[in-house]
N, C-alpha and C positions, 0 to 999 in steps of 0.2 A: 728519537722523540717522535710522536705524533697525539696529536689531540688533546694536548694541555698547553697550560699559557705559559709555562715556565720555559725558559730558555734550557737547551741541549747540554750534556754532557758530552764534549767533543773533542777529549783528549785524544781520542782513538783515531780520530778521523784521518791525520795524515798517513797514520799506520795502514788505514783501510784503504787510500787513493794512493798509496804509494807509486803501483804503475800507470798513474796518470799519463797519457799520451798528450793533451791539451788542457792547459790552463787558461781561465779567462778570469782578469779581475773587472769589473764593471764600477767606474769612479767617474763622473761627468765633472770632475773638477776643474778649475782654471789656473792660474800659473802658481799660485802659493799653494792651493790646495794638491797638482799635482807633483809640486817637488816634496811635500811632506808624505807622499805616497811612495818615492823613490825607495826608501829604505826598507820598507815591506816586499816591495818587488824584488831585490837582491837577496831575501830569505826566503821567498817563492822560488827565485832560482836554485838558491841550494839546496832547498829542501826537495826539489823535484827536477834534477839536472837532465833528463830524459826528454821532459815534456817541452811542447813549445808552451810559450809564455805569451797572450795576447791580452792588449786591455782598451775595453772601450772609454772612451776620453772626448773629450772638447777638441775643438781646431786648437786651441790654445795649450793646452795638456797635452795634444800631441808634438808640438815644439818642442816640450820639454823633455819627452820621451825619445827623441832624436838626439838626446846626449844621454841617452840610457842603455849601456850596451846590452843588458839581461833581457830587455823587451824585443820579442820576436817582431810582433806587429802591434801597430795600435790603428785602432778604428776610430775613425772623429765623427760625430755628430753635433751638427750645429743646432744651439742652445739658444741663442740669441733670437727674440719672437719675431723681428720684422727678418729673418732671414731663413728660421726654421721650418720644415714641411714635414706632415705626416707622411708625404710617400719616402722622403729619404730616410727618415728613421725606420718605416718599414722596410726598407731596401736593406739597408743594414742587417735588421734584426734576422731579416731570411737567411742573407749570407751567414751571420753565426750560426742560425742553427745548420744550417749545412756545413759548420765545421764539427760539428757533434763534440762537443767538450766533456771532457769526463768531471771538471770541476769549476766551480765559478765561487768567487769570492768579492763579496761586497763590503765593503768597508765603512760606508755613510749611513746606510740605513734610509736614506730620502726615498720620499714615495716615488718618484720616478724612476731612481733607479734600482729601485725593490721589483719594479713592474719588467723593468728591461732584464733584470736579471731571473726573473720567470721566463720570460719569450724567450733569454737564450737557448733555454731547453739542454743546459748542461746535465748529467746523470748525478750528480751532488754538487750541492750551492748550500754556503754558509753565508749566514749576513750578520754585519753589526746592529745590533739595535741603537736607535737615534733619541730613545724617549717618548717615540709615539706608540701607540698601542692600538692594531685595528681589529677588527673581528676576525679576518681573515690572515692575518700574519700565520697561527698556530697550525693553518693546514695547508697554506701555498708553500710557506718557510720554514718548515717544523726546525729545521738547523740555526740555530742565533745564538749569538755569542750576546750576553748582557753589558749594557751600554758601561767603558771602560771611563777610568776617573778622567774628569774634565778638566784636574789640575797636572794630568801628565803633557808633555809634547804631541801635538798632534801626529807625529811620526813615530812616537813611541805607542800610543794609543792603537795605532795600527798594527805594530809590531806584537802588541800584548794581544790582538784577535788572534794573531797566527799562534800565539802559545797556547792559547787556549783551544787551538785546534790540535796540538801535538807536536809543533813545528819546535825544534829547538835552537832557541837563537842563537846566532853569533852577536857580536858589538854592531851597532849599527853604523851604517855605511851611504854614503849619497854616491859618490865615483862619477861625477858627472863628467863624461867626456866631449869636451867641444869640438867641432869640425876643423880640419886647418883651413878649410876655405873661408868659413868664418874668423879664426886667428889672423888671417892674412887680410883680410876688410879691416878688423880693429887694428893692424898695426898701421894700416894707411891712413886709417882715419882718426885713431884716439891717442894723443899723448901717455907713452907710458907714466905712471906713477899719478893720473890726473884723480881728482876727487869727483865720483860722481855722485850727482844729485838727483831725488826722483821727489817732484814737488807735489806730485798727484798720484791718486788712489782711484781704484774702481767705484769706492763709496765715496761720495763726497765729504760723509760726515768723519772720515776718519782722517780729514786733509788739515793741515797745518796752514793757516792763512797765507795766500801768494806773499801779502806784504810783508809778512815775518821772514819768508824765505829769503826774498830780496834785501831785507835788510842784514840776515846773517850771513849771506853770499858776499855784501858788499865790505863787510867787517872783517870776512876772513881775507879778501883779496887785499885790504889794509896792511892786515899782520903778517902776509906772507907776499911778497911782491912776484914771486915767481909761481906762484900756484896757478896750475889750470884746472880746469872743472868741466864737466862734460853731463848735462844733462837731457834725458828722454822720457817717455810719455806715451801713450797707446794712439791709435789713427784716431780716438774719439774727438768731437768738435770743442768740447768741454776741456779734453787734455790739449788740444794742440793750441787752443785758446791761451791757457794757462802758460804754455811754453813760450809762445808768441812775447806774452806780455813779460817774461822773465828777461827773453833776449832784447830787449828793447830796453830794459832797466839796469841791464847790469854790462860792464865794458866786455864787449863782443868778440875782441882778438883773446882773450883769456877763459871764452865760455862757447862749447862747441854742443850745439843740439840736435838731438834724432829723434825723429817721431815713428812710430809704428813699424820699430825693427823686429826684423825674424826673432824669434827665442834664441836659435843659436848664435846669432851676431851680439844679440845683447849680452850673452853670456861671455860671447869674448870680451868683449867691451868691459864688463864687470871684473873679467879676468886681470885686464891690464890696469885696472882703478887698483889705489892704494887705500882707500876706504869710500863706503857707501852712506851718504846721510839720505835717510828717506822716512816713510809711516808706515803705516799698520798696511802694506801693499805684498803681492806678488813678490815684487823686484826685491824687497830685504830678504825673503826667503830664499830665494835664487842666489845672491848675492852670498848670504850665510851660507849655503850649501856648496858654493866655489870655493869657501874659506877667506872671503873677502871680509876684513875686519867692518862691522857697523855699526852704526848710532841711529836708532831708531825714536820717532814720537808716536806716543799710542795713547787714543783715548782708552778709561777705565771701565769698561766695559765688561760684565760679568763673564768669565771662561776666556778673556785676555791671556793669560798667563801661558795658555795652549799654546800660542801663535809667537811665543817672544823666543828670538833667539838666545841660546842659554851658550855661555864660555865667557872665559876673561878677556876674548876678542871683540865682544859685542857689548855695547853700553845701550839703556834705553830710558825715556824719559815717558813718566805716563802723567795724564791731566786725569783725575776724578771726575765723574760725568753725573751730574745729576738726573739728567737721563736715560742713563743706562740701568735701570731698575724696573719696579712692576707698572711704571706709568711709560715705559719705552714705546713708543710709536704715537705717543701723546704728548712728550714734552717740546718746551721751545726750540730745542735744536732741530726734530724733528720736521717742527713744522716750517722752519726757517732754512732747513736743508743745510746747517753750517753749525760747527759745534764750538758753542761759547767755550767751553772749557778749553780746547784746543788752542783757542783764542788767546787765553790767559797765561799762555805759557809763552816766555817772552824771548826773543831771540838773546839776550843776557843769558838767561839762564840755560839755554841751547847750546851756546858758544863756550861756558864754563863746563858743560858737561864732556863739552867735545874737546876741548884743548886742557883740561884740567886734571890731575890725578887723583884718584880718590882720597879720601872722601867724598861721594857725590853729593849734588844738593840734595837738599830734604826730600823733593818728589820723588828722586831714584830711590834712595834708601830705602823708602817705605815699600816697592815693591821687590828690591831684591832682596830682601831679609829673608 
């Protein structure tokens, strides 16, 4: 398709590119985004078995791809404003052009990834529309898939893009492979069957108050004198501060703290855990992909269901958010940089969801129906 504003009919795309020798996926996601990319990568590997599969990603995304055997090479570009440079991005793009990719796929449709897809210079490129329309899209990226339903899990949205390109989908799979070095480290540092707790997220607005976490953990320790807990966080100053406060507020011999772990070691730690307690964060998605039971706490913003782990091993609590509407960006939560709705979700409610059988508390049932 060329020169029109409508997405192309791409059902013959896979047949036309069946002989591709190199395929590039452009996806600059962080931990959770990259976990949700993995099932699509397995589909690409199955449909292009003779092609080398490369992924342009973030440094954190590259950590997830180190667990993904179907990927031949991950190219990481730094995205943090204080670290990234045009020189590094230009060097990576020049190297990608030298690879002479036959096919490039873009699942996010974000502006930065669109330009990188174009500059990578693949012979054929397909992009998933992100809802924004630019005058140049129809000319520079004529092969576009219309935005998939926001009600689908994110990993299913990405697989649906491939289906629109003519790929016959198999059942979704994550099949992450944790390196033995990471498993040996976890065996030496993490009690098997511990409860993993993730008290922080990349966005402070998605965090349950730390005082609530402390109250919940103390109550769990009272209920089970043998309970062992492990808490992790990123290397950011804010998350380190929260971990330090947690460590000083809870019985230390039964709580182990780890900060800024490489993704393979974090995955090995989760593998040894009996369950994961956390918020709307990449760690929750990694735990779910590894088959670890989860209980997660979500702020009820539009589109949240696309990020919710599905299945009987996963429970969620939702706090309806008055700021997650047309006023988003101007509400009191955004001004204060903390979510009042999440603060209203008490430790007792979370404890009931964690320890009790269905029926769930009302806040859960409303979102799982």
